[in-house]
C-alpha positions as CSV (number, residue, x, y, z in Angstrom):
1,M,0.0,0.0,0.0
2,T,2.8,2.4,0.9
3,R,4.7,1.5,-2.3
4,R,1.6,2.4,-4.4
5,L,1.3,5.8,-2.7
6,C,4.9,6.6,-3.2
7,I,4.9,6.3,-7.0
8,P,2.3,9.1,-7.6
9,I,3.9,11.3,-5.0
10,L,7.3,10.8,-6.7
11,L,5.9,11.6,-10.2
12,A,4.2,14.8,-8.8
13,S,7.4,15.9,-7.3
14,L,9.3,15.4,-10.5
15,L,6.7,17.5,-12.5
16,L,6.9,20.3,-9.9
17,F,10.7,20.3,-10.0
18,S,10.6,20.4,-13.8
19,A,8.2,23.4,-13.8
20,C,10.4,25.3,-11.4
21,A,13.6,24.5,-13.3
22,T,12.3,25.9,-16.5
23,G,11.2,29.2,-14.9
24,P,8.1,31.3,-15.6
25,R,6.5,30.7,-19.0
26,Y,5.6,33.7,-21.2
27,A,3.0,33.2,-23.8
28,P,1.0,35.5,-26.1
29,G,-2.4,36.3,-24.5
30,E,-1.1,35.9,-21.0
31,A,-1.4,38.7,-18.4
32,T,1.9,38.8,-16.4
33,E,2.8,41.0,-13.4
34,A,-0.5,42.8,-13.6
35,L,0.3,44.0,-17.2
36,N,-2.2,44.0,-20.0
37,P,-2.5,40.7,-22.0
38,T,0.1,40.2,-24.8
39,I,-0.4,39.5,-28.4
40,T,3.3,38.9,-29.1
41,A,6.2,39.2,-26.7
42,G,6.5,42.9,-27.3
43,S,2.9,44.0,-27.9
44,Y,0.0,44.5,-25.5
45,I,-3.8,44.9,-25.8
46,E,-6.6,46.6,-24.0
47,D,-9.8,45.2,-25.4
48,G,-12.7,47.1,-23.7
49,Q,-16.3,47.8,-24.5
50,L,-15.6,51.2,-25.9
51,L,-12.4,50.6,-27.9
52,T,-9.5,48.3,-28.5
53,L,-6.0,49.6,-28.0
54,I,-2.9,47.7,-29.1
55,I,0.6,49.0,-28.5
56,G,4.0,47.7,-29.7
57,T,7.3,48.2,-27.8
58,R,9.8,46.8,-30.3
59,A,10.9,50.3,-31.5
60,A,11.1,51.5,-27.8
61,K,13.4,48.6,-27.0
62,Q,15.7,49.4,-30.0
63,R,15.8,53.1,-29.1
64,A,16.2,52.6,-25.3
65,K,19.3,54.8,-25.1
66,D,18.0,57.5,-27.4
67,E,16.5,60.9,-26.3
68,Y,12.9,59.9,-27.2
69,M,10.8,56.8,-26.7
70,P,8.7,55.7,-29.6
71,L,5.4,53.8,-29.1
72,E,3.6,52.0,-31.9
73,F,-0.2,51.9,-31.5
74,A,-3.4,50.8,-33.2
75,L,-6.8,52.0,-31.9
76,A,-10.3,50.8,-33.0
77,I,-13.6,52.3,-31.9
78,K,-16.5,50.0,-31.3
79,G,-18.7,50.9,-28.3
80,I,-19.0,54.7,-28.7
81,K,-20.1,57.0,-31.5
82,G,-16.6,58.3,-32.1
83,I,-13.7,60.1,-30.5
84,T,-11.3,62.9,-31.3
85,L,-7.6,62.5,-30.5
86,T,-4.6,64.8,-30.5
87,R,-1.1,64.4,-29.2
88,E,-2.3,65.8,-25.9
89,S,-4.6,62.8,-25.6
90,F,-1.6,60.5,-24.9
91,T,0.3,60.5,-21.7
92,L,3.1,58.1,-20.6
93,V,3.4,57.3,-16.9
94,D,6.5,55.6,-15.5
95,E,7.0,53.3,-12.5
96,A,7.5,56.3,-10.2
97,G,4.3,57.9,-11.3
98,K,6.0,60.6,-13.4
99,R,4.0,61.7,-16.4
100,Y,5.4,62.5,-19.8
101,P,3.4,64.4,-22.5
102,A,3.7,63.4,-26.2
103,V,6.4,65.2,-28.2
104,G,5.5,67.5,-31.1
105,P,6.7,67.2,-34.6
106,Q,8.9,70.3,-34.6
107,E,10.9,69.0,-31.6
108,L,11.3,65.6,-33.2
109,Q,12.4,67.0,-36.6
110,A,15.0,69.1,-34.8
111,N,16.4,66.5,-32.5
112,Y,15.5,63.0,-33.8
113,H,16.1,61.4,-37.1
114,N,14.9,57.8,-36.8
115,I,11.1,58.2,-37.4
116,D,11.1,56.4,-40.7
117,L,13.4,53.6,-39.4
118,D,11.2,53.2,-36.3
119,R,8.2,52.6,-38.6
120,R,10.1,49.7,-40.2
121,L,10.7,48.2,-36.7
122,G,6.9,48.2,-36.0
123,D,5.3,44.8,-35.8
124,I,1.6,45.3,-34.8
125,L,0.3,46.5,-38.2
126,P,-0.2,42.9,-39.6
127,I,-2.0,41.9,-36.4
128,S,-4.2,45.0,-36.5
129,N,-5.0,44.5,-40.2
130,T,-6.3,41.0,-39.4
131,R,-8.1,41.9,-36.2
132,F,-9.8,45.0,-37.6
133,I,-10.5,43.5,-41.1
134,S,-14.2,44.5,-40.9
135,Y,-13.3,48.1,-39.8
136,N,-12.4,51.1,-42.0
137,R,-8.8,52.5,-41.5
138,I,-8.5,56.2,-41.0
139,P,-5.1,57.9,-41.8
140,S,-3.2,59.1,-38.8
141,N,0.2,60.8,-38.5
142,F,1.1,62.4,-35.2
143,S,4.8,61.9,-35.9
144,P,5.6,62.9,-39.5
145,G,8.9,61.8,-41.0
146,F,10.5,61.9,-44.5
147,D,8.4,59.1,-46.0
148,D,5.1,60.7,-44.8
149,S,5.7,64.3,-44.0
150,V,2.0,65.4,-43.7
151,D,1.3,66.3,-40.1
152,R,-2.2,65.2,-39.0
153,P,-2.5,66.8,-35.5
154,R,-6.1,65.7,-35.0
155,L,-7.6,62.3,-35.5
156,N,-11.4,61.9,-35.8
157,L,-12.2,58.3,-35.3
158,P,-15.9,57.2,-35.8
159,R,-17.3,53.9,-34.6
160,Y,-16.1,50.9,-36.5
161,N,-13.0,52.7,-37.7
162,W,-9.4,52.3,-36.7
163,A,-6.1,54.0,-37.0
164,Y,-2.4,53.0,-36.8
165,D,0.4,55.4,-35.9
166,F,3.5,56.1,-33.8
167,I,3.6,58.5,-30.8
168,Y,6.8,59.8,-29.1
169,F,7.6,60.7,-25.5
170,P,10.7,62.1,-23.8
171,R,13.0,59.3,-22.6
172,P,11.8,58.3,-19.1
173,T,14.2,59.4,-16.3
174,E,14.6,55.8,-15.0
175,G,15.3,54.3,-18.4
176,V,13.3,52.2,-20.8
177,R,14.3,48.5,-21.0
178,G,13.2,46.4,-18.1
179,H,10.7,49.0,-16.9
180,R,7.0,49.1,-16.6
181,F,4.8,51.9,-18.0
182,E,1.2,53.0,-18.5
183,L,-0.1,54.7,-21.6
184,H,-3.1,56.9,-20.7
185,V,-5.5,57.9,-23.5
186,T,-8.2,60.6,-23.0
187,A,-10.7,62.2,-25.3
188,P,-13.7,64.6,-24.8
189,E,-16.1,61.8,-25.8
190,L,-14.8,59.2,-23.4
191,P,-16.5,58.8,-20.0
192,H,-13.2,57.9,-18.5
193,E,-9.5,57.6,-19.5
194,I,-8.3,54.4,-21.1
195,L,-5.0,53.0,-19.9
196,I,-2.8,50.1,-20.9
197,K,-0.1,48.7,-18.7
198,F,3.1,47.3,-20.4
199,K,6.7,46.6,-20.0
200,V,9.7,47.1,-22.4
201,R,11.5,43.9,-22.1
């Protein structure tokens, strides 16, 4: 009887040891450390009743030592008639609670020359194209570069429409890689601000 009990206990111990040895698993769609769920290792999603917000951190990771922090985003409206967004609608908040406003195009053009390269580093556009296939895409360009130099400072996004763009912030004081952040989005039409919690790994 004792021998029969020992075998299952031994097997359970081996499985537990194996799980601990391999460390924490990180999979798309999993919420970790109270962050928003992931779609890929570097992208996060906030899928609410009013809108869906996806952000990508690949460019931020690559530019971690630069003066500015790029964030790739896609935003789709579904549960509200529509919203109006400007650069002032976006605020980055770091681990210490410090808030960073979005950087304007004049400052970027004077001090930063990687906007077009950053867009080539983005990886959420194919995901967004598939996810929002039944929605209409509205042009957005908060951060004009050489390839697309037309500044679009205001984005009017009606219901069942979506937009894709990059937004820039001053490099956070504590650094970028390995740090957690929140992106806050506000608009006059929203009953409350939308935020997404993410980490640049």
